[in-house]
C-alpha positions as CSV (number, residue, x, y, z in Angstrom):
1,M,-3.7,10.2,18.0
2,D,-1.6,7.6,19.1
3,R,1.7,8.3,18.9
4,R,3.5,5.5,20.4
5,Y,5.0,4.1,16.7
6,E,6.3,7.6,16.4
7,F,4.1,7.5,12.9
8,P,0.0,6.9,12.4
9,L,0.4,2.8,12.3
10,C,-1.6,1.0,9.8
11,I,-1.9,-2.5,7.9
12,Q,-3.1,-4.3,5.1
13,L,-5.8,-7.0,5.4
14,T,-7.7,-9.0,3.4
15,P,-11.6,-9.1,4.8
16,P,-13.9,-12.0,5.1
17,A,-16.5,-12.7,2.6
18,D,-18.6,-11.7,5.9
19,L,-17.4,-8.6,6.7
20,Y,-19.6,-8.2,9.4
21,G,-20.4,-11.1,10.6
22,S,-16.7,-12.8,11.4
23,R,-15.7,-13.3,14.9
24,A,-12.2,-13.7,14.3
25,F,-11.8,-10.6,11.8
26,A,-13.8,-8.5,15.1
27,D,-10.9,-9.6,17.1
28,T,-8.4,-8.6,14.9
29,L,-10.0,-5.0,14.5
30,E,-10.3,-5.0,18.3
31,L,-7.1,-5.9,18.7
32,L,-5.7,-3.2,16.4
33,K,-7.8,-0.8,18.4
34,D,-6.1,-2.0,21.6
35,K,-2.7,-1.7,20.1
36,G,-3.1,1.8,18.6
37,F,-3.4,1.2,15.0
38,Y,-4.7,4.5,13.1
39,G,-5.8,2.7,10.2
40,V,-6.4,-0.4,7.7
41,E,-5.8,-1.3,4.0
42,L,-8.3,-3.0,2.5
43,N,-8.1,-5.6,-0.4
44,L,-11.3,-5.5,-1.4
45,T,-13.5,-6.6,-4.4
46,D,-16.9,-6.3,-4.3
47,F,-17.4,-2.2,-4.8
48,D,-21.0,-2.6,-5.9
49,G,-22.1,-4.8,-2.6
50,T,-20.0,-2.8,-0.6
51,D,-21.3,0.4,1.2
52,P,-18.4,3.0,2.2
53,E,-21.1,4.8,4.3
54,K,-21.8,1.3,6.1
55,L,-17.6,0.3,6.1
56,K,-17.3,3.8,7.7
57,V,-19.2,3.0,10.7
58,F,-18.2,-0.2,11.2
59,L,-14.7,0.6,11.1
60,A,-14.8,3.9,13.3
61,S,-16.5,1.4,16.1
62,Y,-13.2,0.5,16.1
63,G,-11.2,3.6,16.2
64,L,-9.6,2.8,13.0
65,K,-10.6,4.4,9.1
66,M,-9.5,2.8,5.6
67,T,-6.5,4.4,4.4
68,M,-6.1,2.7,1.5
69,L,-8.0,0.6,-0.9
70,A,-5.6,-2.6,-2.0
71,S,-6.0,-3.9,-5.8
72,G,-4.5,-6.8,-5.9
73,V,-6.8,-9.5,-4.9
74,Y,-9.2,-7.4,-7.4
75,A,-6.4,-7.1,-10.1
76,K,-5.8,-11.0,-9.6
77,E,-9.7,-12.1,-9.9
78,N,-9.9,-10.3,-12.8
79,G,-6.6,-10.3,-15.2
80,L,-6.0,-6.5,-14.9
81,S,-2.4,-5.4,-15.8
82,L,-1.7,-1.6,-16.6
83,S,1.5,-3.0,-18.2
84,S,0.0,-5.6,-20.9
85,A,1.1,-5.7,-24.2
86,D,-2.4,-6.8,-24.9
87,E,-4.5,-3.5,-25.4
88,K,-7.6,-5.0,-24.6
89,V,-6.3,-6.4,-21.3
90,R,-5.0,-2.5,-20.6
91,K,-7.9,-0.8,-21.4
92,K,-9.9,-2.8,-19.2
93,T,-7.7,-2.1,-16.7
94,I,-8.0,1.5,-16.6
95,D,-12.2,1.2,-16.7
96,A,-11.8,-1.2,-13.6
97,F,-10.2,2.3,-11.9
98,D,-13.8,3.7,-12.3
99,K,-15.3,2.0,-9.3
100,M,-12.1,2.2,-7.6
101,V,-11.8,5.3,-7.6
102,R,-15.3,6.3,-6.7
103,F,-15.3,4.0,-3.9
104,A,-11.8,5.0,-2.5
105,G,-13.2,8.7,-2.8
106,K,-16.2,7.6,-0.4
107,M,-13.6,6.2,2.2
108,D,-11.0,9.5,1.6
109,A,-8.6,6.4,0.8
110,G,-5.9,6.0,-1.9
111,I,-5.4,3.5,-4.2
112,I,-2.4,1.2,-4.0
113,C,-0.9,-0.3,-7.5
114,G,1.2,-2.9,-6.7
115,F,0.1,-6.5,-8.7
116,I,-2.5,-4.3,-10.8
117,K,0.8,-2.9,-12.3
118,G,1.4,-6.1,-14.2
119,G,3.8,-9.1,-13.5
120,A,7.2,-10.2,-15.5
121,A,7.0,-9.6,-19.1
122,E,8.8,-11.0,-21.9
123,D,9.1,-7.8,-23.5
124,V,10.0,-5.5,-20.8
125,E,10.5,-2.4,-22.7
126,T,6.8,-3.0,-24.3
127,A,5.7,-3.2,-20.4
128,R,7.4,0.4,-19.6
129,S,6.0,1.9,-22.7
130,Q,2.6,0.6,-21.8
131,I,2.9,1.0,-17.8
132,K,3.9,4.7,-19.4
133,K,0.8,5.3,-21.3
134,S,-1.8,3.9,-18.6
135,V,-0.3,6.4,-16.1
136,E,-1.0,9.4,-18.5
137,E,-4.4,8.1,-19.0
138,L,-5.0,7.7,-15.1
139,K,-3.9,11.2,-14.7
140,E,-6.3,12.6,-17.5
141,R,-9.4,10.6,-16.4
142,Y,-9.0,10.8,-12.3
143,G,-6.6,13.8,-11.9
144,K,-9.0,16.0,-10.5
145,A,-10.8,13.2,-8.5
146,G,-8.7,13.8,-5.2
147,V,-8.2,10.6,-5.1
148,P,-4.5,9.8,-4.8
149,I,-3.0,6.6,-6.9
150,Y,-0.1,4.9,-5.5
151,L,2.5,3.5,-7.7
152,E,4.1,0.5,-5.6
153,A,7.7,0.0,-6.2
154,T,8.0,-3.8,-6.4
155,N,10.8,-6.2,-7.2
156,H,11.7,-7.8,-10.4
157,Y,10.8,-10.9,-9.5
158,E,7.5,-10.1,-9.0
159,A,6.9,-7.1,-11.6
160,A,8.7,-5.5,-14.8
161,V,7.9,-1.9,-14.1
162,V,8.3,0.6,-11.4
163,N,10.8,-1.8,-9.2
164,R,12.6,1.0,-8.0
165,V,11.5,4.3,-6.1
166,A,13.0,6.4,-8.6
167,E,11.1,4.4,-11.4
168,G,7.9,5.5,-9.8
169,T,8.8,8.9,-9.5
170,A,9.8,9.8,-12.9
171,L,6.3,8.4,-13.9
172,A,4.4,10.3,-11.5
173,G,6.1,13.5,-12.6
174,E,5.7,15.9,-9.9
175,P,5.1,15.5,-5.9
176,G,1.7,16.4,-4.9
177,G,-0.1,15.3,-8.0
178,P,-2.4,12.2,-8.4
179,I,-0.2,9.9,-8.9
180,C,1.9,8.7,-5.9
181,V,4.9,6.1,-5.6
182,L,4.5,3.7,-2.6
183,P,8.1,2.7,-1.2
184,D,8.1,-0.9,0.7
185,T,10.9,-2.1,2.8
186,Y,10.7,-5.6,1.4
187,H,11.2,-4.9,-2.0
188,M,13.8,-2.0,-1.5
189,N,16.0,-4.3,0.5
190,I,16.0,-6.2,-3.1
191,E,16.2,-3.6,-5.7
192,E,17.8,-0.8,-4.1
193,S,21.7,0.3,-3.7
194,S,20.9,2.4,-0.5
195,M,17.2,2.2,1.3
196,A,17.8,5.5,2.9
197,A,19.0,7.2,-0.6
198,A,15.5,5.7,-2.1
199,I,13.3,6.8,0.6
200,A,14.9,10.7,0.3
201,G,15.0,10.5,-3.0
202,G,11.0,9.5,-3.2
203,R,10.4,12.7,-0.8
204,G,7.1,14.3,-1.6
205,F,6.0,11.6,-3.6
206,F,4.1,9.8,-0.9
207,R,2.3,9.8,2.1
208,N,2.4,6.1,3.2
209,I,5.3,3.6,3.5
210,H,5.3,-0.3,3.6
211,I,7.0,-1.8,6.4
212,S,8.0,-5.5,5.9
213,D,11.3,-7.5,6.8
214,N,13.5,-8.8,4.7
215,N,11.7,-12.1,4.7
216,R,8.0,-10.7,3.8
217,Y,7.4,-11.3,7.6
218,F,6.3,-8.5,9.8
219,P,8.9,-5.9,10.9
220,G,11.0,-7.7,13.5
221,F,11.1,-10.9,12.5
222,G,14.0,-10.5,10.1
223,A,17.0,-8.5,9.6
224,I,16.0,-5.3,8.5
225,D,17.3,-2.2,11.0
226,F,13.9,-0.4,11.3
227,R,15.1,1.8,13.4
228,Q,17.4,3.3,11.0
229,V,14.2,3.3,8.8
230,L,11.8,5.0,11.2
231,S,14.8,7.6,12.5
232,L,15.4,8.5,8.8
233,L,11.4,9.4,8.4
234,K,11.7,11.5,11.3
235,Q,14.9,13.2,10.3
236,L,12.7,13.5,7.0
237,D,10.2,15.3,9.1
238,Y,7.6,12.7,7.2
239,Q,4.0,13.7,7.6
240,G,2.6,10.4,6.4
241,T,1.7,6.7,7.6
242,I,3.8,3.5,8.2
243,S,1.9,0.4,6.9
244,I,2.7,-3.0,8.1
245,E,1.8,-5.7,5.2
246,G,3.6,-9.1,4.9
247,R,2.9,-12.9,5.6
248,N,2.2,-14.2,8.8
249,L,4.7,-16.4,10.4
250,N,2.5,-17.6,13.2
251,T,-1.0,-16.3,13.7
252,L,-2.1,-13.1,12.2
253,N,-2.6,-11.6,15.7
254,E,-0.1,-13.5,17.4
255,D,2.1,-11.3,14.7
256,I,0.7,-8.3,15.5
257,V,1.4,-8.2,18.5
258,R,4.8,-9.5,18.5
259,S,5.8,-6.6,15.7
260,C,4.2,-3.8,17.7
261,S,6.2,-4.7,20.8
262,Y,9.6,-4.2,18.1
263,L,8.0,-0.9,17.1
264,E,7.1,0.4,20.1
265,E,10.5,-0.3,21.6
266,I,12.4,1.2,18.5
267,C,10.2,4.3,18.8
268,R,11.2,4.7,21.8
269,Q,14.8,4.9,21.3
270,I,14.6,7.8,18.6
C-alpha cells in the first residue's frame, strides 16, 4: 500500500453517465493511480443497471477500490430523508437502503449518510426524534449485513440532525457496530469548539474521515492546518482511510495534483 499520505487516501467522485466510456473520467482515474490513491467514494444512483463485479474490475485496473457508496445524489433525485416528519418519506428512505446495502455489500464498501439524513427542519426536535427512529430501524434491518452505515456529521446550515460528531456517536450506540460516524473537517470547522476533541471523542466509531478545507475546497486551498489533523490521527493510531471531498477551484485534475503535493509535504513532516 502506498504510504506517501500516511493513511490510505481516497476521494469522492460523481461518475459520468457513461461510466466506462468517458475519456475524462478515465484520465482522472489514471491520475489517481499515479498519485497513489487507495480508493474512491462514488455517488451512484443506478443500482440495478450497474454491475458491481464489472465495476470492481474496472476500478482495479487503476489500482483502486470503491470504499464508500455516497448516497447524496441518490437521495436528492428521490426525495429521501431519514429525519422527515412525513412518515411516508421516512419509510421510503429506509426501504431505499435495500438496494444500497445490497450493492455496497458486493463492493465491500460502506454507505455514507450525509444529505440523506435530511436537510433543515422547522421542527428540529421532531427531526431528531425521526432520525433516532430511523437509525434504530436501520440497525434492525441491516445490522447483520456487514455493511457499515456512516452518519456524516454535517453543519447546521445543511442539516437539522447530527451536526456534531458526538451526536453521531450517541445515535450509533457502541463503537464497532453497524452504525458509524463520519467526521468531516469542513463541517467540524463550523460546528465543533475543538476539532481535535471531536476526532478523539469519536475514536472507534469511524474508519474513514473526510478532509475538506474551511472553504470547501480540497485540502491545501484554505486555512485548516491539516498537519495537526493528520498528526492527531497518527497519535491516535488511526487505522482507517482519509477521503478528499469538496468543490473545485480549478479543474478536478489540477486540484488533485495540488492537494496531493500539499498532503505529501505534510506527511513527510509528521
